[in-house]
C-alpha positions in Angstrom: 16.8 -10.4 6.2 17.0 -14.1 7.1 13.3 -14.6 7.8 10.0 -13.5 9.4 10.3 -15.5 12.7 7.1 -13.9 14.2 5.0 -15.0 11.2 6.7 -18.4 11.2 5.8 -19.0 14.8 2.1 -18.2 14.3 1.9 -20.3 11.2 3.8 -23.3 12.6 1.5 -23.4 15.6 -1.6 -23.4 13.3 -2.8 -20.2 15.0 -3.5 -18.1 11.9 -7.3 -18.1 12.7 -7.0 -17.4 16.4 -4.2 -14.9 16.2 -5.2 -13.1 13.0 -4.3 -9.6 14.2 -0.8 -10.8 15.4 -0.4 -12.5 12.0 -1.3 -9.4 10.1 1.1 -7.3 12.3 3.9 -9.7 11.7 3.2 -9.5 8.0 3.1 -5.7 8.0 6.2 -5.4 10.1 8.5 -7.9 8.5 7.1 -8.9 5.1 7.6 -12.2 3.3 9.6 -13.8 0.5 7.8 -13.8 -2.8 8.9 -16.4 -5.5 10.0 -15.1 -8.9 10.8 -16.6 -12.3 14.1 -16.3 -14.1 12.9 -13.1 -15.8 12.1 -11.5 -12.5 8.3 -11.9 -12.8 6.3 -12.9 -9.7 5.1 -16.6 -9.6 1.5 -17.2 -8.5 -0.3 -20.2 -7.1 -3.9 -21.1 -7.8 -6.8 -21.3 -5.4 -9.3 -24.2 -5.5 -11.6 -22.1 -7.7 -8.8 -21.3 -10.2 -8.2 -17.8 -9.1 -4.6 -16.6 -8.5 -3.0 -16.4 -5.0 0.2 -14.5 -4.3 2.5 -16.8 -2.3 4.7 -15.6 0.5 7.2 -17.6 2.4 8.6 -16.8 5.9 12.2 -17.2 4.6 14.1 -18.1 1.4 15.0 -21.5 2.9 11.2 -22.1 3.4 10.6 -21.1 -0.2 13.3 -23.5 -1.5 11.7 -26.4 0.5 8.1 -25.6 -0.6 8.6 -24.3 -4.1 12.0 -25.4 -5.4 10.9 -24.8 -9.0 11.0 -21.1 -8.5 14.2 -19.3 -9.8 14.5 -17.4 -6.5 12.6 -15.1 -4.1 12.4 -11.4 -3.4 11.7 -10.0 0.0 8.6 -7.9 -0.1 7.4 -5.6 2.6 3.7 -4.8 3.0 3.9 -1.8 0.6 5.4 -4.0 -2.1 2.8 -6.7 -1.5 0.1 -4.1 -2.0 1.7 -2.7 -5.0 1.8 -6.2 -6.6 -1.9 -6.7 -5.7 -2.8 -3.4 -7.2 -1.0 -4.0 -10.4 -2.2 -7.6 -10.9 -5.6 -7.7 -9.2 -4.7 -10.7 -7.0 -7.0 -10.8 -4.0 -5.5 -13.4 -1.7 -2.1 -14.1 -0.1 -1.0 -17.6 0.6 1.5 -17.5 3.5 3.8 -20.5 4.1 6.0 -21.6 6.9 7.8 -24.9 7.2 5.0 -26.7 9.1 1.8 -24.9 7.9 0.2 -22.3 5.8 -2.7 -19.8 5.8 -4.8 -17.9 3.3 -5.1 -14.1 3.9 -7.4 -11.9 1.8 -5.6 -8.8 0.6 -8.3 -6.5 2.1 -7.2 -7.5 5.6 -3.6 -6.3 4.7 -5.1 -3.1 3.3 -7.1 -2.6 6.6 -4.0 -3.2 8.7 -2.0 -0.6 6.7 -5.0 1.8 6.6 -5.3 1.6 10.5 -1.6 2.4 10.7 -1.9 5.3 8.4 -4.7 6.7 10.6 -2.1 7.1 13.3 -0.3 9.7 11.1 -0.1 12.2 13.9 1.0 9.6 16.4 4.2 7.6 17.0 4.0 5.1 14.2 3.9 7.2 11.1 4.9 10.8 10.5 3.6 12.6 7.5 5.2 15.7 6.1 4.9 17.9 3.0 7.2 16.6 0.1 8.8 18.5 -2.7 10.3 15.3 -4.2 9.7 15.3 -8.0 7.7 12.1 -7.8 5.4 13.7 -5.1 4.9 16.8 -7.3 4.3 14.6 -10.4 1.6 12.7 -8.4 -0.1 15.9 -7.3 -0.2 17.2 -10.9 -1.4 13.8 -12.3 -4.1 13.7 -9.7 -5.3 17.2 -10.8 -5.6 15.8 -14.3 -7.3 12.5 -13.6 -9.2 12.7 -10.3 -12.5 13.6 -12.0 -12.5 10.2 -13.8 -13.1 8.6 -10.4 -16.3 10.2 -8.9 -16.3 8.5 -5.5 -12.8 10.0 -4.8 -13.2 13.3 -3.0 -9.8 14.2 -1.8 -6.2 13.0 -2.1 -3.3 14.0 0.2 0.2 13.5 -1.0 2.9 13.2 1.7 6.3 11.9 2.7 5.7 9.1 5.2 8.3 8.0 7.8 7.8 5.0 10.0 9.0 6.2 13.4 10.0 2.7 14.6 12.1 1.7 11.6 12.9 5.0 9.9 11.6 3.6 6.6 10.4 6.4 4.3 8.1 6.3 1.2 5.5 8.5 -0.5 1.9 8.1 0.7 -1.4 8.9 -0.9 -4.4 9.1 1.5 -7.5 8.9 -0.6 -10.9 10.0 0.8 -13.8 8.1 -0.9 -17.6 8.0 -0.8 -17.8 4.2 -1.1 -17.1 1.1 1.1 -13.6 0.0 1.7 -11.5 -1.5 0.2 -12.3 1.2 -2.4 -12.2 0.0 -6.0 -12.1 3.6 -7.2 -9.0 4.4 -5.1 -7.2 1.3 -6.4 -8.1 2.1 -10.0 -6.9 5.6 -9.5 -3.6 4.3 -8.2 -3.3 2.0 -11.2 -3.9 4.9 -13.5 -1.3 7.1 -11.8 1.4 4.5 -11.8 0.4 3.0 -15.1 1.8 5.8 -17.2 1.0 9.2 -15.6 3.9 9.0 -13.2 7.0 7.0 -14.2 9.0 5.5 -11.3 12.6 4.7 -11.9 15.1 2.5 -10.0 15.9 5.3 -7.6 12.3 6.5 -7.1 10.7 6.2 -3.6 8.0 3.6 -3.1 4.4 4.9 -3.3 1.7 3.6 -1.1 -2.0 4.3 -1.0 -4.5 4.1 1.9 -8.2 4.7 1.2 -10.3 6.4 3.8 -14.1 6.4 3.9 -15.4 10.0 4.2 -17.9 9.0 7.0 -16.1 6.2 8.9 -12.7 8.0 9.0 -13.9 11.7 9.4 -11.6 12.3 12.3 -8.5 11.1 10.3 -9.5 13.2 7.4 -9.8 16.3 9.6 -6.3 15.5 10.9 -5.0 15.3 7.4 -6.5 18.6 6.5 -4.5 20.3 9.2 -1.1 18.9 8.1 -0.4 21.3 5.3 0.1 18.5 2.7 -0.3 18.8 -1.0 -4.1 18.3 -1.5 -6.2 17.6 -4.5 -10.0 17.9 -4.1 -12.8 17.0 -6.6 -16.4 18.2 -6.5 -18.4 15.9 -8.8 -21.4 18.2 -8.6 -19.6 21.1 -10.2 -16.7 19.3 -11.9 -14.2 21.6 -10.1 -10.8 20.4 -9.0 -9.0 22.3 -6.3 -5.2 21.9 -5.7 -3.7 23.2 -2.5 0.0 23.3 -2.1 2.6 25.3 -0.1 4.5 25.6 -3.4 1.9 28.1 -4.6 2.3 30.1 -1.4 6.0 30.6 -1.9 7.0 34.2 -2.7 8.1 35.0 -6.2 11.8 34.8 -6.5 11.8 37.7 -8.8 
């Protein structure tokens, strides 16, 4: 990819504040280039208060101009940006074009991806049951660890396919009884990918979208009808329920 021209146009015109939804859409659709050091680790910038910001450039050429001290840059889509944020705790994106820049709080990107995930039954994102070993490992790990996160009520594991691009990845929709963005859902994701489930070079990407049990009741009802692998937790009783088509398969013997 040569560059995110849609994002560059918004930033160059200084329209990040007035065209915030278009900026987020351009970021979600086309990603940015994130600078890395020689060892492959991500480079961070510092906000005025000293907190870290994850820099993203509209092209590699822009990165070379703005941050020549970086070893290089890696193109990151929205899922990869969220993964970096979940692993590092960084809360702000700093987006750069040649002429301008803008600061974008990570919760806005989470919201954009969550809203796209809510269209699971529509044209943008198609969810299906997955028998991929990573999907099964996620389901089993959820059954072991979900009780450690009381606000988490239900998690659905699926294969997600973007209908516009054909891009596929694994998706966890997480229903929580707490305001979004959900700290519990993100801690759960960190726990799963921090040792419970090992992702190799050939493993699919894994994304997570938190849903509030009240605000997104309609989306949750839709997910319940899809026949996805489902893990439910009842904090009142301590019971964990796992629902999967795998358990409905007839015995081969």
